[in-house]
C-alpha positions as CSV (number, residue, x, y, z in Angstrom):
1,M,49.2,1.5,-57.4
2,E,48.7,-2.0,-58.9
3,N,48.7,-3.6,-55.3
4,I,46.0,-1.1,-54.3
5,S,44.0,-1.8,-57.4
6,L,44.4,-5.6,-56.7
7,E,43.3,-5.2,-53.1
8,K,40.2,-3.3,-54.2
9,R,39.2,-6.1,-56.6
10,I,39.7,-8.7,-53.8
11,D,37.6,-6.7,-51.5
12,E,34.9,-6.3,-54.1
13,L,34.9,-10.1,-54.9
14,T,34.7,-10.9,-51.2
15,R,31.7,-8.6,-50.8
16,Q,30.1,-10.1,-53.8
17,L,30.6,-13.6,-52.4
18,H,29.4,-12.5,-49.1
19,I,26.1,-11.1,-50.7
20,A,25.8,-14.4,-52.8
21,H,26.1,-16.5,-49.6
22,Q,23.4,-14.5,-47.9
23,D,21.1,-14.8,-50.8
24,W,21.7,-18.5,-51.0
25,E,20.9,-18.9,-47.2
26,E,17.8,-16.9,-47.7
27,F,16.8,-19.2,-50.6
28,R,17.4,-22.3,-48.5
29,H,15.3,-20.8,-45.6
30,A,12.6,-20.3,-48.1
31,L,12.7,-23.8,-49.4
32,S,12.9,-25.1,-45.8
33,H,10.1,-23.1,-44.5
34,D,8.0,-20.8,-46.7
35,L,7.4,-23.2,-49.5
36,K,6.4,-26.0,-47.1
37,A,3.5,-24.0,-45.7
38,P,1.2,-24.0,-48.7
39,L,2.2,-27.7,-49.4
40,R,1.0,-28.6,-46.0
41,A,-2.3,-26.7,-46.7
42,V,-2.8,-28.6,-49.9
43,Q,-2.3,-31.9,-48.2
44,G,-4.2,-31.1,-45.1
45,F,-7.4,-29.8,-46.9
46,S,-7.1,-32.7,-49.5
47,L,-7.2,-35.1,-46.6
48,I,-10.1,-33.4,-45.0
49,L,-12.0,-33.5,-48.2
50,K,-11.3,-37.1,-48.5
51,E,-12.2,-38.2,-45.0
52,D,-15.2,-36.0,-44.5
53,Y,-16.7,-36.0,-48.0
54,G,-15.2,-39.0,-49.7
55,S,-18.4,-41.0,-49.4
56,L,-20.3,-38.3,-51.2
57,L,-17.8,-38.1,-54.2
58,D,-17.7,-40.3,-57.1
59,E,-14.8,-42.7,-57.8
60,E,-13.0,-40.2,-60.2
61,A,-13.2,-37.5,-57.7
62,N,-11.6,-39.7,-54.9
63,R,-9.0,-40.5,-57.4
64,I,-8.1,-36.9,-58.2
65,I,-7.7,-36.1,-54.3
66,E,-5.4,-39.1,-54.1
67,V,-3.4,-37.6,-57.1
68,I,-3.4,-34.3,-55.4
69,V,-1.9,-35.7,-52.3
70,A,0.6,-37.9,-54.0
71,N,2.1,-35.0,-55.9
72,A,2.1,-32.8,-52.9
73,N,4.1,-35.4,-51.1
74,K,6.5,-35.7,-54.1
75,V,7.0,-31.8,-54.1
76,K,7.7,-31.9,-50.4
77,Q,10.4,-34.6,-50.9
78,Q,12.0,-32.7,-53.7
79,I,12.3,-29.5,-51.5
80,E,13.8,-31.5,-48.7
81,D,16.2,-33.0,-51.2
82,L,17.2,-29.8,-52.6
83,V,17.8,-28.3,-49.1
84,N,19.9,-31.3,-48.3
85,L,22.0,-31.2,-51.6
86,S,22.5,-27.4,-51.2
87,G,23.9,-27.9,-47.8
88,M,26.5,-30.6,-48.9
89,G,29.1,-28.0,-49.9
90,A,29.4,-26.6,-46.4
91,K,29.5,-30.1,-44.6
92,Q,33.0,-31.0,-43.4
93,L,34.3,-34.5,-44.2
94,N,34.9,-36.7,-41.2
95,L,37.6,-38.8,-42.7
96,Q,38.5,-42.3,-41.4
97,D,39.3,-45.9,-42.6
98,V,36.1,-47.2,-44.1
99,N,35.4,-50.9,-44.6
100,M,33.5,-50.8,-47.8
101,K,32.4,-54.3,-47.9
102,E,30.9,-54.2,-44.5
103,L,29.2,-50.9,-45.4
104,A,27.7,-52.4,-48.7
105,E,26.4,-55.4,-46.8
106,E,24.9,-53.1,-44.1
107,C,23.0,-51.3,-46.8
108,L,21.8,-54.4,-48.5
109,S,20.4,-55.5,-45.2
110,E,18.6,-52.2,-44.8
111,L,17.2,-52.4,-48.3
112,L,16.1,-55.8,-48.5
113,T,14.5,-58.3,-46.1
114,D,15.9,-61.9,-46.1
115,E,12.9,-63.0,-48.1
116,Q,13.4,-60.4,-50.7
117,R,17.2,-61.0,-51.0
118,A,16.5,-64.6,-51.7
119,G,14.9,-63.5,-54.9
120,F,18.1,-61.8,-56.1
121,E,21.4,-63.1,-57.2
122,I,23.8,-60.9,-55.2
123,S,27.6,-61.1,-55.3
124,I,30.2,-59.0,-53.5
125,G,33.8,-59.1,-54.4
126,T,36.8,-58.2,-52.2
127,L,36.4,-54.5,-51.6
128,D,39.5,-52.6,-50.4
129,K,39.0,-50.2,-47.4
130,C,39.3,-46.4,-48.3
131,K,39.7,-43.2,-46.5
132,G,36.4,-41.4,-46.5
133,D,33.4,-40.1,-44.5
134,V,31.5,-43.3,-43.5
135,G,28.1,-41.6,-43.3
136,L,28.2,-40.1,-46.6
137,L,29.8,-43.1,-48.3
138,K,26.9,-45.1,-46.8
139,E,24.6,-42.7,-48.7
140,V,26.4,-43.5,-51.9
141,W,26.0,-47.1,-51.4
142,L,22.3,-46.8,-50.4
143,Q,21.4,-44.9,-53.5
144,L,23.3,-47.0,-56.0
145,L,22.0,-50.4,-54.4
146,K,18.5,-48.8,-54.2
147,N,18.7,-48.1,-58.0
148,A,20.0,-51.5,-58.8
149,I,17.1,-53.1,-56.9
150,R,14.5,-50.8,-58.3
151,Y,15.5,-51.2,-61.9
152,S,16.0,-55.1,-61.6
153,S,12.8,-55.7,-59.8
154,K,10.8,-56.5,-63.0
155,K,13.3,-58.9,-64.3
156,E,12.7,-62.7,-63.8
157,K,16.2,-63.5,-62.4
158,P,17.4,-60.0,-61.0
159,S,21.1,-60.0,-60.1
160,I,23.5,-57.4,-58.5
161,E,27.3,-57.5,-58.6
162,I,29.4,-55.3,-56.3
163,N,33.1,-55.2,-57.5
164,Y,36.3,-53.5,-56.9
165,S,39.4,-52.5,-59.0
166,A,42.1,-49.8,-58.8
167,D,44.1,-47.6,-61.1
168,A,47.2,-45.5,-60.5
169,T,45.5,-43.0,-58.4
170,S,42.3,-44.3,-57.1
171,R,40.2,-47.2,-55.7
172,I,37.3,-48.0,-57.9
173,Y,33.9,-49.5,-56.6
174,S,31.0,-50.5,-58.9
175,V,27.4,-51.7,-58.7
176,K,26.3,-53.7,-61.7
177,D,22.7,-55.0,-62.5
178,K,20.9,-56.7,-65.3
179,G,17.9,-54.4,-65.1
180,E,16.3,-52.0,-67.4
181,G,19.5,-50.2,-68.3
182,F,19.2,-47.0,-70.3
183,D,20.4,-45.3,-73.6
184,M,24.0,-43.9,-73.1
185,E,22.9,-41.1,-75.5
186,Y,21.3,-39.6,-72.5
187,S,23.8,-40.4,-69.8
188,H,24.6,-36.8,-69.4
189,K,21.3,-36.5,-67.5
190,L,22.2,-39.1,-65.0
191,F,23.7,-37.2,-62.3
192,K,21.6,-33.9,-62.5
193,I,19.0,-32.9,-60.0
194,F,15.4,-34.2,-60.9
195,Q,16.5,-35.7,-64.3
196,R,15.0,-39.1,-64.8
197,L,15.6,-41.7,-67.7
198,H,12.4,-43.6,-66.8
199,S,8.9,-42.3,-66.1
200,Y,7.3,-42.2,-62.7
201,E,4.8,-44.7,-64.0
202,E,7.5,-47.2,-64.8
203,F,9.5,-46.7,-61.6
204,D,9.3,-44.6,-58.6
205,G,11.8,-42.2,-57.2
206,A,12.4,-38.5,-57.0
207,G,15.4,-38.2,-59.4
208,T,17.7,-36.9,-56.6
209,G,19.7,-40.0,-55.6
210,L,22.4,-39.8,-58.3
211,A,22.8,-36.1,-57.8
212,F,23.6,-36.8,-54.1
213,V,26.0,-39.5,-55.1
214,K,27.9,-37.1,-57.5
215,R,28.1,-34.4,-55.1
216,I,29.5,-36.7,-52.2
217,I,32.1,-38.4,-54.5
218,L,33.3,-35.1,-55.8
219,K,33.7,-33.8,-52.2
220,H,35.9,-36.9,-51.7
221,G,38.1,-35.9,-54.8
222,G,36.8,-38.8,-56.8
223,S,34.6,-39.2,-59.8
224,V,31.5,-41.2,-60.8
225,W,30.3,-42.6,-64.0
226,A,28.0,-45.3,-65.6
227,E,27.8,-47.8,-68.5
228,A,24.6,-49.3,-69.7
229,T,22.6,-51.0,-72.5
230,P,18.8,-50.7,-72.8
231,N,17.0,-53.8,-71.4
232,K,20.3,-55.4,-70.4
233,G,21.4,-53.6,-67.3
234,S,23.8,-50.8,-66.2
235,C,26.9,-50.5,-64.2
236,F,27.7,-47.6,-61.9
237,Y,31.3,-46.8,-60.9
238,F,32.8,-44.4,-58.3
239,S,36.3,-43.7,-57.4
240,I,38.0,-42.5,-54.1
241,P,41.6,-41.3,-54.3
242,F,44.4,-43.3,-52.5
């Protein structure tokens, strides 16, 4: 009797998980398609209004139209980020040996022109290779380096340090900057979707990058954390198990 009861509970749990999965897929579809349609209408009609009637409107009215378009674009990007983040769990890792130093250098080259890079002090230590999904780990480097560049951009002498260490179980990589930093009291918000420690007026960004980083590193069996001081910079760490 106990075995029959256990089998029934397992069957019921399986059924509930199947329903939950279907509901989630429907939600993703709604995000991907149904919610984008009204946004496209807002963007389209706003641009028509500006192009066809902008000369008849005063400066404030034109500014309001630009705000509408900018916010519609922001929501569209947030929807795309939600869809991508929600699909991360189903993605299979393509594990291979990853040259982390080459990957970090590649990301810097994509983010900064030679002229822009000359304005930064950038140092890259010896980074051991690891076993991981090169495409996903590249996204980690891109997000962390993009943040370091963004939050250092207003400093007179911006610097970025990329380092490596190891403990008994993992390889640990870090990206350190001397930028704006943040109050560690609010560090619990860092890796949550759409959570920001700086306003849009201060720095751009959708508030999704660190959520992607956390999801990718957790998928690799590692962890991610940060240390910072307001106005003195921050250091982001992530670990990949041996």
